[in-house]
N, CA, C and O atoms as a DFTB+ gen file, in Angstrom:
324 C
 N C O
     1  1      11.849      -4.954      -7.986
     2  2      10.527      -4.370      -7.881
     3  2      10.605      -3.082      -7.075
     4  3      11.386      -2.971      -6.130
     5  1       9.796      -2.125      -7.455
     6  2       9.779      -0.851      -6.756
     7  2       8.680      -0.850      -5.709
     8  3       7.622      -1.448      -5.903
     9  1       8.942      -0.167      -4.586
    10  2       7.948      -0.121      -3.514
    11  2       6.671       0.581      -3.931
    12  3       5.630       0.388      -3.303
    13  1       6.729       1.406      -4.995
    14  2       5.528       2.105      -5.441
    15  2       4.672       1.244      -6.371
    16  3       3.563       1.634      -6.735
    17  1       5.186       0.078      -6.753
    18  2       4.431      -0.805      -7.639
    19  2       3.173      -1.309      -6.927
    20  3       3.250      -1.737      -5.775
    21  1       2.012      -1.264      -7.598
    22  2       0.767      -1.714      -6.954
    23  2       0.871      -3.158      -6.473
    24  3       1.452      -4.008      -7.147
    25  1       0.304      -3.421      -5.307
    26  2       0.254      -4.777      -4.796
    27  2       1.419      -5.178      -3.936
    28  3       1.380      -6.240      -3.316
    29  1       2.455      -4.373      -3.872
    30  2       3.628      -4.786      -3.117
    31  2       3.461      -4.633      -1.612
    32  3       4.308      -5.096      -0.849
    33  1       2.401      -4.003      -1.182
    34  2       2.158      -3.877       0.253
    35  2       1.126      -4.893       0.714
    36  3       0.714      -4.866       1.874
    37  1       0.710      -5.770      -0.151
    38  2      -0.283      -6.776       0.142
    39  2       0.402      -8.127       0.236
    40  3       0.998      -8.599      -0.733
    41  1       0.316      -8.750       1.408
    42  2       0.984     -10.039       1.613
    43  2       0.575     -11.058       0.558
    44  3       1.422     -11.770       0.018
    45  1      -0.714     -11.131       0.266
    46  2      -1.209     -12.170      -0.639
    47  2      -0.656     -11.984      -2.050
    48  3      -0.356     -12.966      -2.730
    49  1      -0.519     -10.746      -2.492
    50  2       0.064     -10.499      -3.808
    51  2       1.548     -10.876      -3.811
    52  3       2.034     -11.492      -4.759
    53  1       2.251     -10.510      -2.763
    54  2       3.668     -10.884      -2.668
    55  2       3.821     -12.398      -2.650
    56  3       4.730     -12.946      -3.273
    57  1       2.928     -13.066      -1.936
    58  2       2.965     -14.535      -1.882
    59  2       2.730     -15.121      -3.273
    60  3       3.434     -16.039      -3.694
    61  1       1.728     -14.582      -3.988
    62  2       1.424     -15.075      -5.331
    63  2       2.583     -14.869      -6.293
    64  3       2.781     -15.663      -7.212
    65  1       3.348     -13.802      -6.083
    66  2       4.505     -13.528      -6.950
    67  2       5.742     -14.331      -6.542
    68  3       6.773     -14.279      -7.213
    69  1       5.633     -15.069      -5.443
    70  2       6.734     -15.907      -4.947
    71  2       7.993     -15.094      -4.663
    72  3       9.101     -15.522      -4.985
    73  1       7.816     -13.906      -4.053
    74  2       8.964     -13.071      -3.740
    75  2       9.305     -13.101      -2.256
    76  3      10.236     -12.422      -1.822
    77  1       8.568     -13.875      -1.478
    78  2       8.817     -13.968      -0.046
    79  2       9.463     -15.300       0.300
    80  3       9.262     -16.288      -0.407
    81  1      10.235     -15.338       1.378
    82  2      10.800     -16.619       1.815
    83  2       9.687     -17.590       2.203
    84  3       8.605     -17.170       2.614
    85  1       9.954     -18.873       2.073
    86  2       8.966     -19.907       2.403
    87  2       8.478     -19.774       3.838
    88  3       7.298     -19.988       4.115
    89  1       9.384     -19.420       4.756
    90  2       8.992     -19.283       6.163
    91  2       7.898     -18.239       6.315
    92  3       6.946     -18.435       7.071
    93  1       8.033     -17.143       5.605
    94  2       7.045     -16.073       5.689
    95  2       5.722     -16.527       5.094
    96  3       4.669     -16.324       5.698
    97  1       5.764     -17.134       3.925
    98  2       4.518     -17.556       3.288
    99  2       3.814     -18.638       4.090
   100  3       2.600     -18.796       3.960
   101  1       4.532     -19.385       4.910
   102  2       3.914     -20.410       5.746
   103  2       3.377     -19.841       7.047
   104  3       2.294     -20.231       7.484
   105  1       4.106     -18.931       7.677
   106  2       3.737     -18.479       9.013
   107  2       2.730     -17.339       9.041
   108  3       1.905     -17.290       9.953
   109  1       2.761     -16.433       8.094
   110  2       1.849     -15.288       8.132
   111  2       0.392     -15.739       8.134
   112  3      -0.373     -15.234       8.956
   113  1      -0.043     -16.656       7.268
   114  2      -1.442     -17.094       7.331
   115  2      -1.803     -17.742       8.671
   116  3      -2.927     -17.583       9.146
   117  1      -0.882     -18.456       9.272
   118  2      -1.144     -19.072      10.578
   119  2      -1.332     -17.998      11.637
   120  3      -2.252     -18.085      12.450
   121  1      -0.477     -16.996      11.635
   122  2      -0.580     -15.910      12.614
   123  2      -1.891     -15.142      12.410
   124  3      -2.561     -14.794      13.382
   125  1      -2.255     -14.881      11.166
   126  2      -3.521     -14.198      10.895
   127  2      -4.707     -15.024      11.395
   128  3      -5.637     -14.477      11.989
   129  1      -4.679     -16.323      11.159
   130  2      -5.770     -17.196      11.614
   131  2      -5.867     -17.199      13.136
   132  3      -6.965     -17.126      13.687
   133  1      -4.733     -17.283      13.811
   134  2      -4.751     -17.275      15.280
   135  2      -5.303     -15.951      15.808
   136  3      -6.024     -15.934      16.806
   137  1      -4.973     -14.858      15.151
   138  2      -5.468     -13.550      15.573
   139  2      -6.985     -13.466      15.398
   140  3      -7.688     -12.984      16.287
   141  1      -7.481     -13.928      14.273
   142  2      -8.927     -13.913      14.030
   143  2      -9.651     -14.784      15.050
   144  3     -10.682     -14.379      15.586
   145  1      -9.122     -15.972      15.324
   146  2      -9.741     -16.877      16.287
   147  2      -9.736     -16.255      17.679
   148  3     -10.735     -16.333      18.394
   149  1      -8.621     -15.637      18.070
   150  2      -8.523     -15.038      19.405
   151  2      -9.520     -13.891      19.560
   152  3     -10.136     -13.743      20.615
   153  1      -9.676     -13.092      18.530
   154  2     -10.591     -11.954      18.611
   155  2     -12.055     -12.383      18.552
   156  3     -12.944     -11.613      18.916
   157  1     -12.305     -13.601      18.099
   158  2     -13.670     -14.112      17.975
   159  2     -13.784     -15.467      18.668
   160  3     -14.393     -16.393      18.133
   161  1     -13.203     -15.579      19.847
   162  2     -13.108     -16.864      20.554
   163  2     -14.466     -17.521      20.756
   164  3     -14.589     -18.733      20.578
   165  1     -15.476     -16.761      21.117
   166  2     -16.798     -17.342      21.372
   167  2     -17.377     -17.997      20.122
   168  3     -18.020     -19.042      20.215
   169  1     -17.157     -17.400      18.964
   170  2     -17.661     -17.962      17.708
   171  2     -17.026     -19.316      17.396
   172  3     -17.602     -20.126      16.671
   173  1     -15.839     -19.555      17.946
   174  2     -15.133     -20.809      17.701
   175  2     -15.213     -21.754      18.902
   176  3     -14.521     -22.771      18.942
   177  1     -16.053     -21.416      19.876
   178  2     -16.227     -22.259      21.052
   179  2     -15.030     -22.264      21.979
   180  3     -14.799     -23.243      22.689
   181  1     -14.268     -21.190      21.982
   182  2     -13.043     -21.125      22.775
   183  2     -13.101     -20.081      23.886
   184  3     -12.061     -19.701      24.423
   185  1     -14.286     -19.614      24.238
   186  2     -14.377     -18.529      25.211
   187  2     -14.192     -18.983      26.654
   188  3     -13.958     -18.137      27.518
   189  1     -14.283     -20.263      26.956
   190  2     -14.147     -20.742      28.335
   191  2     -12.827     -21.462      28.594
   192  3     -12.712     -22.203      29.570
   193  1     -11.857     -21.259      27.756
   194  2     -10.568     -21.938      27.914
   195  2      -9.734     -21.224      28.979
   196  3      -9.586     -20.002      28.955
   197  1      -9.203     -21.994      29.895
   198  2      -8.312     -21.450      30.923
   199  2      -6.883     -21.483      30.391
   200  3      -6.398     -22.521      29.940
   201  1      -6.233     -20.356      30.448
   202  2      -4.863     -20.262      29.951
   203  2      -3.892     -20.846      30.971
   204  3      -4.090     -20.700      32.177
   205  1      -2.851     -21.502      30.488
   206  2      -1.776     -21.964      31.361
   207  2      -1.019     -20.754      31.879
   208  3      -0.955     -19.728      31.202
   209  1      -0.447     -20.860      33.070
   210  2       0.362     -19.738      33.548
   211  2       1.607     -19.572      32.667
   212  3       2.070     -20.538      32.061
   213  1       2.141     -18.369      32.595
   214  2       3.348     -18.164      31.777
   215  2       4.495     -19.044      32.272
   216  3       4.626     -19.295      33.470
   217  1       5.312     -19.503      31.346
   218  2       6.480     -20.301      31.708
   219  2       7.503     -19.434      32.416
   220  3       7.697     -18.269      32.072
   221  1       8.148     -20.014      33.403
   222  2       9.246     -19.319      34.059
   223  2      10.549     -19.800      33.431
   224  3      10.710     -20.989      33.154
   225  1      11.462     -18.888      33.211
   226  2      12.727     -19.252      32.597
   227  2      13.797     -18.242      32.976
   228  3      13.508     -17.126      33.407
   229  1      15.021     -18.663      32.804
   230  2      16.162     -17.786      33.016
   231  2      16.765     -17.458      31.657
   232  3      16.585     -18.205      30.695
   233  1      17.465     -16.364      31.583
   234  2      18.179     -16.015      30.360
   235  2      19.671     -15.954      30.665
   236  3      20.089     -15.643      31.780
   237  1      20.445     -16.255      29.655
   238  2      21.898     -16.225      29.779
   239  2      22.440     -15.525      28.538
   240  3      22.105     -15.901      27.414
   241  1      23.265     -14.524      28.735
   242  2      23.932     -13.868      27.613
   243  2      25.250     -14.592      27.355
   244  3      26.084     -14.738      28.249
   245  1      25.417     -15.040      26.114
   246  2      26.636     -15.749      25.732
   247  2      27.468     -14.847      24.828
   248  3      26.923     -14.170      23.956
   249  1      28.767     -14.834      25.028
   250  2      29.614     -13.931      24.242
   251  2      29.833     -14.388      22.795
   252  3      30.221     -13.592      21.940
   253  1      29.584     -15.668      22.529
   254  2      29.796     -16.209      21.183
   255  2      28.641     -17.150      20.844
   256  3      27.959     -17.628      21.751
   257  1      28.405     -17.427      19.559
   258  2      27.381     -18.410      19.196
   259  2      27.704     -19.766      19.837
   260  3      28.861     -20.182      19.883
   261  1      26.679     -20.434      20.322
   262  2      26.875     -21.696      21.028
   263  2      25.905     -22.737      20.478
   264  3      24.721     -22.455      20.292
   265  1      26.405     -23.923      20.224
   266  2      25.597     -25.017      19.720
   267  2      24.607     -25.462      20.798
   268  3      25.003     -25.725      21.933
   269  1      23.317     -25.546      20.444
   270  2      22.312     -25.938      21.424
   271  2      22.481     -27.382      21.888
   272  3      22.043     -27.721      22.987
   273  1      23.096     -28.230      21.094
   274  2      23.361     -29.603      21.535
   275  2      24.327     -29.592      22.714
   276  3      24.178     -30.395      23.635
   277  1      25.305     -28.707      22.704
   278  2      26.238     -28.577      23.820
   279  2      25.503     -28.092      25.066
   280  3      25.709     -28.622      26.158
   281  1      24.656     -27.095      24.904
   282  2      23.878     -26.586      26.038
   283  2      22.983     -27.695      26.586
   284  3      22.854     -27.855      27.800
   285  1      22.378     -28.446      25.700
   286  2      21.526     -29.559      26.110
   287  2      22.301     -30.572      26.929
   288  3      21.824     -31.025      27.970
   289  1      23.490     -30.932      26.474
   290  2      24.332     -31.886      27.218
   291  2      24.709     -31.341      28.589
   292  3      24.620     -32.061      29.583
   293  1      25.124     -30.088      28.656
   294  2      25.574     -29.504      29.919
   295  2      24.454     -29.336      30.922
   296  3      24.680     -29.449      32.127
   297  1      23.252     -29.068      30.448
   298  2      22.129     -28.856      31.350
   299  2      21.292     -30.115      31.554
   300  3      20.310     -30.109      32.297
   301  1      21.694     -31.192      30.885
   302  2      20.972     -32.455      30.937
   303  2      19.488     -32.243      30.598
   304  3      18.593     -32.764      31.263
   305  1      19.270     -31.470      29.554
   306  2      17.936     -31.165      29.058
   307  2      17.838     -31.653      27.621
   308  3      18.680     -31.302      26.795
   309  1      16.832     -32.453      27.311
   310  2      16.734     -32.952      25.944
   311  2      16.389     -31.846      24.942
   312  3      15.669     -30.903      25.270
   313  1      16.894     -31.968      23.756
   314  2      16.529     -31.054      22.677
   315  2      15.124     -31.420      22.193
   316  3      14.775     -32.601      22.167
   317  1      14.321     -30.443      21.814
   318  2      12.983     -30.765      21.265
   319  2      13.134     -31.461      19.925
   320  3      14.122     -31.264      19.218
   321  1      12.169     -32.256      19.592
   322  2      12.180     -32.981      18.303
   323  2      11.779     -32.093      17.173
   324  3      11.734     -32.536      16.025
């Protein structure tokens, strides 16, 4: 498909043509919905919600790909389900 073809800049048309990965077709509508809700929080009854403080975390640069199960074992931290 050529980038000049009509509809190729529209997510919904690309989704209908099944040219996007499943991850994209699943997540983009969720992100759009969250954005609409956030911008209109009062309309959805969410204007008085107290946000949790940001999580604190450390970062580690690893020189090679590392299996998260190994990291989990070494840090005695369970893997999420």
